[in-house]
DSSP file (Angstrom, degrees, kcal/mol; ACC not computed):
  #  RESIDUE AA STRUCTURE BP1 BP2  ACC     N-H-->O    O-->H-N    N-H-->O    O-->H-N    TCO  KAPPA ALPHA  PHI   PSI    X-CA   Y-CA   Z-CA
    1    1 A M    >         0   0    0      0, 0.0     3,-1.5     0, 0.0     7,-0.2   0.000 360.0 360.0 360.0 -25.5  -30.3  -80.1   34.5
    2    2 A A  T 3   +     0   0    0      1,-0.3     6,-0.0     5,-0.1    80,-0.0   0.688 360.0  56.5 -65.2 -15.4  -28.7  -77.7   32.0
    3    3 A L  T 3  S+     0   0    0      4,-0.0    -1,-0.3     5,-0.0    76,-0.1   0.617  84.0  95.1 -88.2 -13.3  -26.3  -76.7   34.8
    4    4 A D    <>  -     0   0    0     -3,-1.5     4,-2.8     1,-0.2     5,-0.2  -0.695  65.9-151.8 -83.4 115.3  -25.0  -80.2   35.4
    5    5 A P  H  > S+     0   0    0      0, 0.0     4,-2.5     0, 0.0     5,-0.2   0.844  95.5  52.4 -56.2 -36.1  -21.8  -80.8   33.3
    6    6 A A  H  > S+     0   0    0      2,-0.2     4,-2.7     1,-0.2     5,-0.3   0.929 111.6  45.5 -66.9 -44.0  -22.4  -84.6   33.0
    7    7 A V  H  >>S+     0   0    0      2,-0.2     4,-2.7     1,-0.2     5,-0.8   0.920 112.6  52.2 -63.6 -43.6  -26.0  -84.0   31.7
    8    8 A Q  I  X>S+     0   0    0     -4,-2.8     4,-1.6    -7,-0.2     5,-1.2   0.950 114.2  42.3 -55.6 -51.0  -24.7  -81.3   29.3
    9    9 A R  I  X>S+     0   0    0     -4,-2.5     5,-3.2    -5,-0.2     4,-0.6   0.931 120.3  40.2 -64.8 -48.0  -22.0  -83.6   28.0
   10   10 A I  I  <>S+     0   0    0     -4,-2.7     5,-1.7    -5,-0.2    -2,-0.2   0.941 127.3  27.5 -71.5 -48.4  -24.1  -86.8   27.7
   11   11 A T  I  <5S+     0   0    0     -4,-2.7    -3,-0.2    -5,-0.3    -2,-0.2   0.837 129.7  32.5 -88.7 -32.8  -27.4  -85.3   26.4
   12   12 A L  I  <<S+     0   0    0     -4,-1.6    -3,-0.2    -5,-0.8    -2,-0.1   0.813 131.3  19.1 -95.3 -31.9  -26.4  -82.2   24.5
   13   13 A V  I  X<S+     0   0    0     -5,-1.2     4,-0.5    -4,-0.6    -3,-0.2   0.870 127.4  31.5-106.4 -54.0  -23.1  -83.0   23.1
   14   14 A D  I  ><S+     0   0    0     -5,-3.2     4,-2.7    -6,-0.2     3,-0.4   0.869  99.6  73.4 -81.2 -38.5  -22.4  -86.8   22.9
   15   15 A A  H  ><S+     0   0    0     -5,-1.7     4,-2.4    -6,-0.3     5,-0.5   0.875  97.2  46.1 -52.3 -52.4  -25.7  -88.4   22.4
   16   16 A P  H  > S+     0   0    0      0, 0.0     4,-1.0     0, 0.0    -1,-0.2   0.899 118.7  43.2 -60.4 -37.4  -26.4  -87.6   18.8
   17   17 A G  H  < S+     0   0    0     -4,-0.5    -2,-0.2    -3,-0.4    -3,-0.1   0.853 116.7  45.9 -74.9 -34.3  -22.8  -88.6   17.8
   18   18 A V  H  < S+     0   0    0     -4,-2.7    -3,-0.2     1,-0.2    -1,-0.1   0.942 126.8  24.7 -76.2 -49.0  -22.7  -91.7   19.9
   19   19 A V  H  < S-     0   0    0     -4,-2.4     4,-0.4    -5,-0.3    -2,-0.2   0.567 114.6-109.6 -94.9  -8.3  -26.1  -93.3   19.0
   20   20 A G     X  -     0   0    0     -4,-1.0     4,-2.7    -5,-0.5     5,-0.2   0.170  28.6 -88.8  88.6 147.8  -26.5  -91.6   15.6
   21   21 A W  H  > S+     0   0    0      1,-0.2     4,-2.5     2,-0.2     5,-0.2   0.893 123.5  51.5 -60.8 -43.1  -29.0  -88.9   14.8
   22   22 A S  H  > S+     0   0    0      2,-0.2     4,-1.9     1,-0.2    -1,-0.2   0.930 114.5  42.1 -62.7 -46.3  -31.9  -91.2   13.8
   23   23 A R  H  > S+     0   0    0     -4,-0.4     4,-2.4     2,-0.2    -1,-0.2   0.906 113.5  53.2 -67.2 -40.9  -31.7  -93.3   17.0
   24   24 A W  H  X S+     0   0    0     -4,-2.7     4,-2.5     1,-0.2    -2,-0.2   0.897 109.0  50.1 -59.5 -40.5  -31.2  -90.1   19.1
   25   25 A R  H  X S+     0   0    0     -4,-2.5     4,-2.5    -5,-0.2    -1,-0.2   0.877 108.2  52.5 -67.0 -38.2  -34.4  -88.7   17.5
   26   26 A E  H  X S+     0   0    0     -4,-1.9     4,-1.9     2,-0.2    -2,-0.2   0.924 111.5  46.5 -61.3 -44.7  -36.3  -91.9   18.3
   27   27 A I  H  X S+     0   0    0     -4,-2.4     4,-2.0     1,-0.2     5,-0.3   0.918 112.2  50.7 -63.2 -43.3  -35.3  -91.7   21.9
   28   28 A D  H  X>S+     0   0    0     -4,-2.5     4,-3.2     1,-0.2     5,-2.1   0.892 107.3  54.2 -60.8 -40.7  -36.2  -88.0   21.9
   29   29 A E  I  <>S+     0   0    0     -4,-2.5     5,-1.4     4,-0.2    -1,-0.2   0.898 110.7  46.2 -60.2 -41.9  -39.6  -88.9   20.4
   30   30 A Q  I  <5S+     0   0    0     -4,-1.9    -1,-0.2     1,-0.1    -2,-0.2   0.852 127.2  24.8 -69.8 -35.6  -40.2  -91.4   23.3
   31   31 A H  I  <5S+     0   0    0     -4,-2.0    -2,-0.2    -5,-0.1    -3,-0.2   0.743 136.7   3.0-108.0 -27.1  -39.2  -89.1   26.1
   32   32 A T  I  X5S+     0   0    0     -4,-3.2     4,-2.5    -5,-0.3    -3,-0.2   0.688 123.0  46.2-127.3 -60.3  -39.5  -85.5   25.1
   33   33 A L  I  ><S+     0   0    0     -5,-2.1     4,-3.2     1,-0.2    -4,-0.2   0.864 109.7  56.2 -64.2 -36.5  -41.0  -84.7   21.7
   34   34 A G  H  ><S+     0   0    0     -5,-1.4     4,-1.9    -6,-0.6    -1,-0.2   0.928 111.3  43.1 -60.9 -45.2  -43.8  -87.2   22.1
   35   35 A T  H  > S+     0   0    0      2,-0.2     4,-2.0     1,-0.2    -2,-0.2   0.913 115.4  49.3 -66.0 -43.2  -45.0  -85.5   25.3
   36   36 A L  H  X S+     0   0    0     -4,-2.5     4,-2.6     1,-0.2    -2,-0.2   0.917 109.3  52.2 -62.3 -43.1  -44.5  -82.1   23.8
   37   37 A R  H  X S+     0   0    0     -4,-3.2     4,-2.2     1,-0.2    -1,-0.2   0.895 107.9  52.0 -60.9 -40.4  -46.4  -83.0   20.7
   38   38 A A  H  X S+     0   0    0     -4,-1.9     4,-1.7     2,-0.2    -1,-0.2   0.895 109.9  49.3 -63.2 -39.8  -49.3  -84.3   22.8
   39   39 A T  H  X S+     0   0    0     -4,-2.0     4,-1.9     1,-0.2    -2,-0.2   0.923 110.6  49.3 -64.9 -44.0  -49.4  -80.9   24.7
   40   40 A V  H  X S+     0   0    0     -4,-2.6     4,-2.4     1,-0.2    -2,-0.2   0.864 106.8  56.9 -65.2 -34.5  -49.4  -79.0   21.4
   41   41 A R  H  X S+     0   0    0     -4,-2.2     4,-2.3     2,-0.2    -1,-0.2   0.899 105.5  50.8 -62.3 -39.6  -52.2  -81.2   20.1
   42   42 A R  H  X S+     0   0    0     -4,-1.7     4,-1.1     2,-0.2    -2,-0.2   0.912 111.1  47.9 -63.2 -41.1  -54.3  -80.2   23.2
   43   43 A I  H  <>S+     0   0    0     -4,-1.9     5,-1.7     1,-0.2     6,-0.4   0.875 108.9  55.0 -66.0 -36.6  -53.6  -76.5   22.4
   44   44 A T  H ><5S+     0   0    0     -4,-2.4     3,-2.0     1,-0.2     5,-0.2   0.910 103.2  54.9 -61.2 -43.3  -54.5  -77.2   18.8
   45   45 A R  H 3<5S+     0   0    0     -4,-2.3    -1,-0.2     1,-0.3    -2,-0.2   0.803 101.4  59.2 -61.7 -28.4  -57.9  -78.5   19.9
   46   46 A D  T 3<5S-     0   0    0     -4,-1.1    -1,-0.3    -3,-0.2    -2,-0.2   0.539 119.0-114.8 -76.1  -6.1  -58.4  -75.3   21.7
   47   47 A G  T < 5S+     0   0    0     -3,-2.0    -3,-0.2     2,-0.2    -2,-0.1   0.595  85.4 116.9  85.8  11.7  -58.1  -73.5   18.3
   48   48 A R  S   <S+     0   0    0     -5,-1.7    -4,-0.2     1,-0.2    -3,-0.1   0.653  77.9  34.4 -87.5 -14.8  -54.9  -71.7   19.2
   49   49 A I  S    S-     0   0    0     -6,-0.4    -2,-0.2    -5,-0.2    -1,-0.2  -0.999  92.7-107.3-136.5 136.1  -52.8  -73.4   16.5
   50   50 A P    >   -     0   0    0      0, 0.0     3,-2.4     0, 0.0     4,-0.3  -0.406  31.0-124.1 -61.6 138.2  -53.9  -74.6   13.1
   51   51 A A  G >  S+     0   0    0      1,-0.3     3,-1.2     2,-0.2     4,-0.3   0.819 108.7  58.9 -55.3 -35.7  -54.2  -78.4   13.1
   52   52 A D  G 3  S+     0   0    0      1,-0.2    -1,-0.3     2,-0.1     4,-0.2   0.531 104.2  53.1 -75.4  -2.5  -51.8  -78.8   10.1
   53   53 A Q  G <> S+     0   0    0     -3,-2.4     4,-2.6     2,-0.1     5,-0.3   0.377  77.4 101.3-108.6   2.2  -49.1  -77.0   12.1
   54   54 A T  H <> S+     0   0    0     -3,-1.2     4,-2.2    -4,-0.3     5,-0.2   0.928  84.3  41.5 -55.3 -54.3  -49.1  -79.2   15.2
   55   55 A D  H  > S+     0   0    0     -4,-0.3     4,-2.3     1,-0.2    -1,-0.2   0.912 116.3  47.6 -65.7 -43.2  -46.1  -81.3   14.5
   56   56 A I  H  > S+     0   0    0     -4,-0.2     4,-2.4     1,-0.2    -1,-0.2   0.890 111.5  51.0 -67.6 -37.5  -43.9  -78.6   13.2
   57   57 A V  H  X S+     0   0    0     -4,-2.6     4,-2.6     2,-0.2     5,-0.2   0.924 109.6  50.8 -64.5 -43.0  -44.7  -76.3   16.1
   58   58 A A  H  X S+     0   0    0     -4,-2.2     4,-2.3    -5,-0.3    -2,-0.2   0.924 112.1  47.1 -59.6 -44.4  -43.9  -79.1   18.6
   59   59 A N  H  X S+     0   0    0     -4,-2.3     4,-2.2     1,-0.2    -1,-0.2   0.884 111.8  50.9 -64.5 -38.3  -40.5  -79.6   16.8
   60   60 A M  H  X S+     0   0    0     -4,-2.4     4,-2.1     2,-0.2    -2,-0.2   0.893 109.9  48.9 -68.3 -39.5  -39.8  -75.9   16.8
   61   61 A V  H  X S+     0   0    0     -4,-2.6     4,-2.5     2,-0.2     5,-0.2   0.927 111.3  50.3 -65.1 -43.5  -40.5  -75.5   20.5
   62   62 A L  H  X S+     0   0    0     -4,-2.3     4,-2.8     1,-0.2    -2,-0.2   0.910 109.1  52.1 -60.0 -41.2  -38.3  -78.5   21.2
   63   63 A A  H  X S+     0   0    0     -4,-2.2     4,-2.6     2,-0.2    -1,-0.2   0.896 109.1  50.1 -61.9 -40.0  -35.6  -76.8   19.1
   64   64 A A  H  X S+     0   0    0     -4,-2.1     4,-2.3     2,-0.2    -2,-0.2   0.917 112.4  46.4 -64.6 -43.3  -35.9  -73.6   21.1
   65   65 A V  H  X S+     0   0    0     -4,-2.5     4,-2.2     2,-0.2    -2,-0.2   0.913 113.5  49.1 -65.1 -42.7  -35.6  -75.5   24.4
   66   66 A S  H  X S+     0   0    0     -4,-2.8     4,-2.1     2,-0.2    -2,-0.2   0.907 111.0  49.6 -63.5 -42.4  -32.6  -77.4   23.1
   67   67 A E  H  X S+     0   0    0     -4,-2.6     4,-2.4     2,-0.2    -1,-0.2   0.904 109.4  51.7 -64.6 -41.1  -30.9  -74.3   21.9
   68   68 A A  H  X S+     0   0    0     -4,-2.3     4,-2.6     1,-0.2    -1,-0.2   0.917 108.8  51.5 -60.6 -42.5  -31.5  -72.6   25.2
   69   69 A A  H  X S+     0   0    0     -4,-2.2     4,-2.5     1,-0.2    -2,-0.2   0.898 110.0  49.1 -62.2 -40.3  -29.9  -75.6   27.0
   70   70 A L  H  X S+     0   0    0     -4,-2.1     4,-1.8     2,-0.2    -1,-0.2   0.908 110.6  50.1 -65.2 -41.4  -26.9  -75.4   24.7
   71   71 A I  H  X S+     0   0    0     -4,-2.4     4,-0.7     2,-0.2    -2,-0.2   0.922 112.4  47.5 -62.0 -43.9  -26.5  -71.7   25.4
   72   72 A I  H >< S+     0   0    0     -4,-2.6     3,-0.9     1,-0.2    -2,-0.2   0.922 110.7  51.9 -62.4 -44.7  -26.8  -72.3   29.1
   73   73 A A  H 3< S+     0   0    0     -4,-2.5    -1,-0.2     1,-0.2    -2,-0.2   0.821 115.8  40.4 -62.8 -32.0  -24.2  -75.1   28.9
   74   74 A R  H 3< S+     0   0    0     -4,-1.8    -1,-0.2    -5,-0.1    -2,-0.2   0.449  90.5 117.5 -97.4  -1.2  -21.7  -73.0   27.1
   75   75 A A    <<  -     0   0    0     -3,-0.9     4,-0.1    -4,-0.7    -3,-0.0  -0.307  66.5-135.0 -71.4 148.8  -22.2  -69.7   29.1
   76   76 A D  S    S+     0   0    0      1,-0.3    -1,-0.1     2,-0.1    -4,-0.0   0.844 109.6  32.8 -65.7 -34.1  -19.5  -68.1   31.1
   77   77 A D  S  > S+     0   0    0      1,-0.1     4,-2.5     2,-0.0    -1,-0.3  -0.788  74.0 178.9-122.9  85.5  -22.1  -67.7   33.8
   78   78 A P  H  > S+     0   0    0      0, 0.0     4,-2.6     0, 0.0     5,-0.2   0.817  78.9  56.4 -60.4 -33.0  -24.4  -70.7   33.6
   79   79 A V  H  > S+     0   0    0      2,-0.2     4,-2.1     1,-0.2     5,-0.1   0.937 111.5  42.3 -65.7 -45.4  -26.6  -69.6   36.5
   80   80 A A  H  > S+     0   0    0     -3,-0.2     4,-2.6     2,-0.2     5,-0.2   0.897 114.3  52.3 -65.8 -40.0  -27.3  -66.2   34.9
   81   81 A A  H  X S+     0   0    0     -4,-2.5     4,-3.0     2,-0.2    -2,-0.2   0.885 108.2  51.3 -64.2 -38.2  -27.8  -67.9   31.5
   82   82 A L  H  X S+     0   0    0     -4,-2.6     4,-2.8     2,-0.2     5,-0.2   0.941 110.6  48.3 -62.1 -47.3  -30.3  -70.3   33.1
   83   83 A R  H  X S+     0   0    0     -4,-2.1     4,-1.9     1,-0.2    -2,-0.2   0.929 116.5  42.7 -58.8 -47.0  -32.3  -67.5   34.6
   84   84 A N  H  X S+     0   0    0     -4,-2.6     4,-2.5     2,-0.2    -1,-0.2   0.885 113.6  52.4 -67.4 -39.2  -32.3  -65.6   31.3
   85   85 A G  H  X S+     0   0    0     -4,-3.0     4,-2.5    -5,-0.2    -2,-0.2   0.909 109.4  48.1 -65.1 -42.5  -33.0  -68.7   29.3
   86   86 A L  H  X S+     0   0    0     -4,-2.8     4,-2.4     2,-0.2    -1,-0.2   0.907 112.6  49.2 -64.0 -41.6  -36.0  -69.7   31.5
   87   87 A A  H  X S+     0   0    0     -4,-1.9     4,-2.2    -5,-0.2    -2,-0.2   0.916 112.0  48.5 -63.5 -42.5  -37.4  -66.1   31.2
   88   88 A A  H  X S+     0   0    0     -4,-2.5     4,-2.7     2,-0.2    -2,-0.2   0.902 111.4  49.3 -65.7 -40.8  -37.0  -66.1   27.4
   89   89 A L  H  X S+     0   0    0     -4,-2.5     4,-2.8     2,-0.2     5,-0.3   0.897 109.7  52.2 -65.5 -39.2  -38.7  -69.5   27.1
   90   90 A D  H  X S+     0   0    0     -4,-2.4     4,-2.6     2,-0.2     5,-0.2   0.924 111.2  47.6 -60.7 -43.4  -41.5  -68.3   29.3
   91   91 A T  H  X S+     0   0    0     -4,-2.2     4,-2.4     2,-0.2     5,-0.3   0.941 112.7  48.9 -61.7 -47.9  -41.9  -65.2   27.0
   92   92 A L  H  X S+     0   0    0     -4,-2.7     4,-2.5     1,-0.2     5,-0.2   0.938 115.2  42.9 -58.1 -49.8  -41.8  -67.4   23.9
   93   93 A L  H  X S+     0   0    0     -4,-2.8     4,-2.8     2,-0.2     5,-0.5   0.892 112.8  52.5 -68.3 -39.8  -44.4  -69.9   25.1
   94   94 A D  H  X S+     0   0    0     -4,-2.6     4,-1.6    -5,-0.3    -1,-0.2   0.921 116.1  40.3 -60.4 -43.4  -46.7  -67.2   26.5
   95   95 A R  H  < S+     0   0    0     -4,-2.4    -2,-0.2    -5,-0.2    -1,-0.2   0.852 118.4  46.5 -76.2 -33.9  -46.7  -65.3   23.2
   96   96 A L  H  < S+     0   0    0     -4,-2.5    -2,-0.2    -5,-0.3    -3,-0.2   0.933 129.4  21.2 -71.4 -47.2  -46.9  -68.4   21.1
   97   97 A F  H  < S-     0   0    0     -4,-2.8    -3,-0.2    -5,-0.2    -2,-0.2   0.574  92.2-133.1-103.4 -11.6  -49.6  -70.2   23.0
   98   98 A G     <        0   0    0     -4,-1.6    -4,-0.2    -5,-0.5    -3,-0.1   0.896 360.0 360.0  61.4  41.0  -51.3  -67.3   24.8
   99   99 A V              0   0    0     -6,-0.4    -5,-0.1    -5,-0.2    -1,-0.1   0.419 360.0 360.0-103.4 360.0  -51.3  -69.2   28.1
């Protein structure tokens, strides 16, 4: 989806400004961060993340994914940036969660 100009514009650029940051964050919580947080909680139960760091780690992973999407959207070669971004995210998640 990061390669689709309409998705880039609507979700990465316009959404926070149009609906406001607080509302955008609520929507994000319902559709993205909430699911991510649940996944991190499962990893926490496995003992790979301290329980008191669950929420912040979920937010940090979402920030990394969002930043990668922005880099891909602004790249001169979005296809190459997507390939590199996915590889970098795989590296980050593998090293962070040891999966």
